[in-house]
C-alpha positions in Angstrom: -31.0 13.8 24.0 -32.7 15.7 26.8 -31.6 13.2 29.3 -28.0 13.5 28.2 -28.0 17.2 29.2 -30.0 16.6 32.4 -28.1 18.2 35.3 -29.0 15.2 37.5 -26.5 13.1 35.6 -23.7 15.6 36.4 -24.7 15.6 40.0 -24.7 11.8 40.2 -21.3 11.6 38.5 -19.9 14.2 40.8 -21.1 12.4 43.9 -19.7 9.1 42.5 -16.3 10.7 42.0 -16.3 12.1 45.6 -17.2 8.7 47.0 -14.6 7.0 44.9 -11.9 9.3 46.1 -12.9 9.3 49.7 -10.6 6.7 51.1 -8.7 6.1 54.3 -4.9 5.5 54.6 -3.8 2.6 52.4 -2.3 -0.5 54.1 -0.7 -3.6 52.7 -2.6 -5.9 55.1 -6.2 -6.8 54.9 -8.7 -5.6 57.5 -10.2 -8.6 59.1 -14.0 -8.8 58.9 -14.3 -11.7 61.3 -16.0 -13.7 58.5 -13.0 -15.5 57.1 -10.3 -14.7 54.6 -12.6 -15.0 51.5 -14.9 -12.3 52.9 -11.8 -10.2 53.9 -10.6 -10.2 50.3 -14.1 -9.3 49.0 -14.5 -6.4 51.5 -11.0 -5.2 50.8 -11.8 -4.8 47.1 -15.1 -3.2 47.5 -13.7 -0.7 50.0 -10.6 0.2 48.0 -11.5 2.9 45.4 -8.0 2.6 43.8 -8.9 -1.0 42.9 -12.6 -0.7 42.4 -12.9 2.3 40.1 -10.4 1.1 37.4 -12.1 -2.3 37.4 -15.5 -0.6 37.0 -14.2 1.7 34.3 -12.7 -1.3 32.3 -15.9 -3.2 32.7 -18.1 -0.4 31.4 -15.7 0.2 28.5 -15.7 -3.5 27.6 -19.5 -3.5 27.7 -19.5 -0.4 25.6 -17.5 -2.2 22.9 -19.9 -5.2 22.9 -20.6 -8.6 24.3 -17.3 -10.4 23.1 -15.3 -7.7 24.8 -17.3 -8.0 28.0 -16.9 -11.8 28.1 -13.1 -11.5 27.5 -12.6 -9.0 30.3 -14.9 -11.0 32.6 -12.5 -14.0 32.5 -9.1 -12.4 31.9 -9.2 -9.6 34.5 -10.0 -11.8 37.6 -7.6 -14.5 36.5 -4.8 -12.0 36.0 -5.6 -10.3 39.3 -5.4 -13.7 41.1 -2.1 -14.6 39.3 -0.6 -11.2 40.1 -1.6 -11.6 43.7 0.0 -15.0 44.0 3.2 -13.6 42.6 3.0 -10.7 45.0 2.7 -13.1 48.0 6.4 -14.0 47.7 7.5 -10.4 47.1 8.4 -7.6 49.5 5.7 -5.4 50.8 4.9 -2.8 48.3 2.3 0.0 48.0 0.9 1.6 44.9 1.8 5.2 44.3 -0.8 7.9 43.8 0.6 8.5 40.4 0.1 4.8 39.4 -3.5 5.0 40.4 -4.0 8.3 38.6 -2.6 6.8 35.4 -5.2 4.0 35.5 -8.0 6.4 36.3 -6.9 8.7 33.5 -6.3 5.9 30.9 -9.5 3.9 31.5 -11.7 6.9 32.2 -10.4 8.5 28.9 -11.0 5.3 26.9 -14.6 5.1 28.3 -15.3 8.8 27.8 -14.1 8.8 24.2 -15.7 5.5 23.3 -12.3 4.4 21.9 -12.4 1.8 19.2 -9.9 -0.6 20.7 -9.6 -4.1 19.2 -10.4 -7.2 21.2 -6.7 -8.2 21.5 -5.8 -4.7 22.8 -8.6 -4.8 25.3 -7.4 -8.2 26.4 -3.9 -6.9 27.0 -5.3 -3.9 28.9 -7.3 -6.3 31.2 -4.2 -8.5 31.7 -2.0 -5.5 32.6 -4.6 -4.0 35.0 -5.1 -7.5 36.6 -1.4 -8.2 37.1 -0.6 -4.7 38.4 -3.5 -4.6 40.8 -3.1 -8.2 41.9 0.6 -7.8 42.6 0.0 -4.8 44.8 -2.8 -6.6 46.7 -0.7 -9.7 47.1 2.3 -8.1 48.7 2.3 -8.0 52.5 -1.0 -9.9 52.9 0.3 -12.2 55.6 0.4 -16.1 55.7 0.2 -17.6 52.3 -2.7 -19.9 53.1 -5.1 -17.3 54.3 -3.8 -14.7 51.8 -4.5 -17.1 48.9 -8.1 -17.5 50.1 -8.4 -13.7 50.4 -7.1 -13.3 46.8 -9.6 -15.8 45.7 -12.5 -13.9 47.3 -11.1 -10.6 45.9 -11.0 -12.2 42.4 -14.6 -13.4 42.8 -15.6 -9.8 43.6 -13.9 -8.6 40.5 -15.7 -11.2 38.4 -19.1 -10.1 39.9 -18.4 -6.4 39.3 -17.3 -6.9 35.7 -20.3 -9.2 35.0 -22.8 -6.7 36.4 -21.3 -3.5 34.9 -20.6 -5.0 31.4 -24.0 -6.6 31.3 -25.6 -3.2 32.2 -23.9 -1.5 29.2 -24.0 -4.1 26.5 -27.7 -3.8 25.7 -27.8 0.0 25.8 -28.9 1.4 22.4 -30.4 4.7 23.3 -28.1 7.6 22.5 -28.6 9.4 25.8 -27.8 6.2 27.8 -24.5 5.7 26.0 -23.7 9.3 26.6 -24.4 8.9 30.3 -21.8 6.0 30.4 -19.3 8.3 28.6 -19.9 11.1 31.1 -19.1 8.6 33.9 -15.8 7.9 32.1 -15.1 11.6 31.9 -15.5 12.0 35.7 -13.1 9.0 36.3 -10.6 10.7 34.0 -11.1 14.0 35.7 -10.5 12.3 39.1 -7.2 11.0 37.7 -6.1 14.5 36.8 -7.0 15.7 40.3 -4.9 12.8 41.7 -2.0 13.9 39.5 -2.3 17.4 41.0 -2.3 16.0 44.6 0.8 13.9 43.8 2.6 16.9 42.4 1.6 19.1 45.3 2.9 16.4 47.7 6.3 16.6 46.0 6.6 20.3 46.5 
């Protein structure tokens, strides 16, 4: 119980939120790493907070709900992301709005922070929706279909790895303070979503 109130947890959560929101201008095209399209896709995901943070939040939430939820998200989310990306390849270039990202931050961060008792089917639908949405935005404007498909494959592999690691970290947690720490992380993600809403509203003024 002491650790749950430890100020270090708040400091770590704040620093994580700052790092997550510290991003450069968004672009539809991948930045080339020089290591091939698969690595380009991997790097793109890991350096895109608007993609990485919601995936991490959903992975932590799934692990929080138990092993069956974690396994379901592990396979559904990367597959849906790949499918959405393939559909996006044939679409016009599109960019996600700040409000769209804020909604995912707020929804997934809120679910994690409140330890919401979603059913397995509902969690599956959530993973499917996030995957299709994020994949579609990633797929639009990625360039030639052949290299873009490989990039999407690398990106989906990164999602698989992140979900596997994050969910596996949370599933075995039994200590009250440890589970509270996970919920605190969710509250910071949700708070980041609220800030993003504020920035979006200010930009419209």
